[in-house]
N, C-alpha and C positions, 0 to 999 in steps of 0.2 A: 589829182588824187586817183588812185587805182579803183576801178570799178569792181575789183575782186577783193576789196578790203573786207576783212573779217573781224579785226580788232583795232579799235581806235583808242589811244590814250590821250587824255587832255590834261595838260598842266603838270605832267611828271616828265621833265625833259630827259632824265637819265633812264627812262623805261626802255627795255629791250624785250623782244619776244624770246621765250625760252628756246634754246638751240634745238632745231629740228621740229618745233611745234608749228610754225607758220612759214610760208614762203615770204620773201621780202615784200612782194606786192600785196600781201594780205595783212600787213601790220603797218601802223603809222602812229607816231607820237608827235603831238602838236601843242602849241600854246593856244589858249582860248581865242586870242586875236586871229588865229588862222581858221577858226571853225567855219566861217562862211565859205572858205575855199573848198571844203569837203562836201558842200551841199550841191545837189540833193544827196542825202545819205544813200549809199548803194544798198540794194536789197540783200547783198551778201553779208552785210555788217551784223555780227552776232553778239559782240561784246564791246562795251565802252567802259573804260577805266578812268577814274578821276580821284583826286584827293578829297577828303571830307571838307577841308578848307585850305586855302593857300592865299598868297597875296593877290588880290584882285577879284577872286570869285570863290564860291563854295559849291558843294554838291547840289544844293537846292536850285541854284541857277542852272546847273547842267541838266537837272531833271526837267526844268521848264523848257530849256532850249531843245532838248531831245524830244519832248512831248510835242512841241510846236512843229517838229519835223516828222511826226507820226512814227517815231521810233518806238517799238513795242517789245523790245527784247531785254537783255540784261545790262544793268549798270552796276559795275563793281566799284565800291567806294573804299578807298584806302585811308585808314586813320591811324593816329598814334594810339597807344594803349589808352583805353577810355575807362574812367571810373565807373560809368554806368552804361555799358554797351547797349542794353535793352532799350533804354530811353531814347538813345540816339537812333537806333535801328527802327524803332516804332515811328519816330518823327519822319525819317527818310521814307519809310514805306507808306506813310499816310499821304505824302506828296506824290510819290511815284505811282501809287494805286490809281490816282485820278488821271494819270497819263498813260496807264497801261504798261508800266515799266516794272520789271522785276529787280529788286535790290539785293545785292550781296555786300556785306560789310566785312572787310578784312582789316584786322588790327596788326600793326607792326610793332615790334619791340617788346 
């Protein structure tokens, strides 16, 4: 994995960087099973993106894994339209705050 990595997407296989936003070596999209292969996380990593939940894991597990690697930057969580966004965001932030991670919640749909 590139030591110039700036954006890591976990569990969204169809994810692509916006055209012109990042060079190829600055972006990676992986399955959770490949997480160990990107360790240690490069200091250039600014953003991790993951779904709120998917088959096999959820955002809370990603928060814990990132925290264990001393990641202290932004985790963007992608979710379907939620009936009560604030409740979900509050729960995510309570876990992320203990790890020193900033949470962004993006709803699709």
